[in-house]
C-alpha positions as CSV (number, residue, x, y, z in Angstrom):
1,M,36.8,-103.6,-35.8
2,N,34.7,-101.0,-34.1
3,I,31.8,-102.2,-31.9
4,K,29.1,-100.0,-30.6
5,L,26.5,-101.1,-28.0
6,L,22.9,-99.7,-28.0
7,P,21.6,-100.7,-24.6
8,E,18.2,-99.3,-25.2
9,K,17.7,-102.0,-27.9
10,C,19.0,-104.9,-25.8
11,I,16.6,-107.5,-24.5
12,A,19.2,-109.7,-22.8
13,Y,18.7,-112.5,-25.2
14,G,22.2,-113.9,-24.6
15,L,23.6,-114.8,-28.0
16,C,26.4,-112.2,-27.9
17,Q,27.8,-113.6,-24.7
18,T,27.5,-117.1,-26.0
19,Y,29.4,-116.2,-29.2
20,S,32.1,-113.9,-27.8
21,K,33.8,-113.4,-24.4
22,E,34.0,-109.7,-25.1
23,F,30.4,-109.3,-24.0
24,D,28.8,-109.5,-20.5
25,Y,25.7,-108.2,-18.8
26,D,25.3,-105.4,-16.3
27,D,24.8,-106.4,-12.7
28,D,21.4,-104.9,-12.3
29,D,18.1,-106.7,-12.8
30,D,17.8,-105.7,-16.5
31,G,20.9,-107.8,-17.6
32,I,21.6,-105.4,-20.4
33,V,24.7,-106.0,-22.6
34,V,28.0,-104.4,-21.7
35,F,31.6,-105.0,-22.7
36,A,33.3,-107.5,-20.4
37,N,36.7,-105.7,-20.3
38,H,36.0,-102.2,-21.6
39,D,34.2,-99.2,-20.2
40,G,31.7,-97.2,-22.3
41,L,29.4,-98.1,-25.2
42,E,32.0,-98.2,-28.0
43,A,35.3,-100.0,-28.3
44,N,37.8,-101.1,-31.0
45,F,38.9,-104.7,-31.3
46,P,41.2,-106.6,-33.7
47,D,39.2,-108.4,-36.4
48,D,37.6,-111.5,-34.8
49,A,35.1,-113.9,-36.4
50,D,33.4,-114.7,-33.1
51,L,33.0,-111.0,-32.3
52,L,31.5,-110.4,-35.7
53,L,29.2,-113.4,-35.4
54,A,28.0,-112.1,-32.0
55,S,27.2,-108.6,-33.4
56,K,25.5,-110.0,-36.5
57,S,23.4,-112.5,-34.4
58,C,21.8,-109.9,-32.1
59,P,18.1,-110.2,-32.7
60,T,17.4,-106.5,-31.9
61,K,20.6,-105.1,-33.5
62,A,21.8,-103.7,-30.1
63,I,25.4,-104.4,-31.3
64,L,26.7,-102.6,-34.3
65,S,30.0,-103.5,-36.0
66,D,32.0,-102.0,-38.8
């Protein structure tokens, strides 16, 4: 499963981090989504129901999965 982050769309709502431990927030005041254990804005993961739920639940579609 490929996951891509679109930080310009993120509003730090928090659902992604609630559903999957693969997401975290940057340390600045904006609190924009980042990967917890990967650098960059795109990463590959094994298929995971929680990760898929997190990406599908983002209200601003700041997380894309395929």
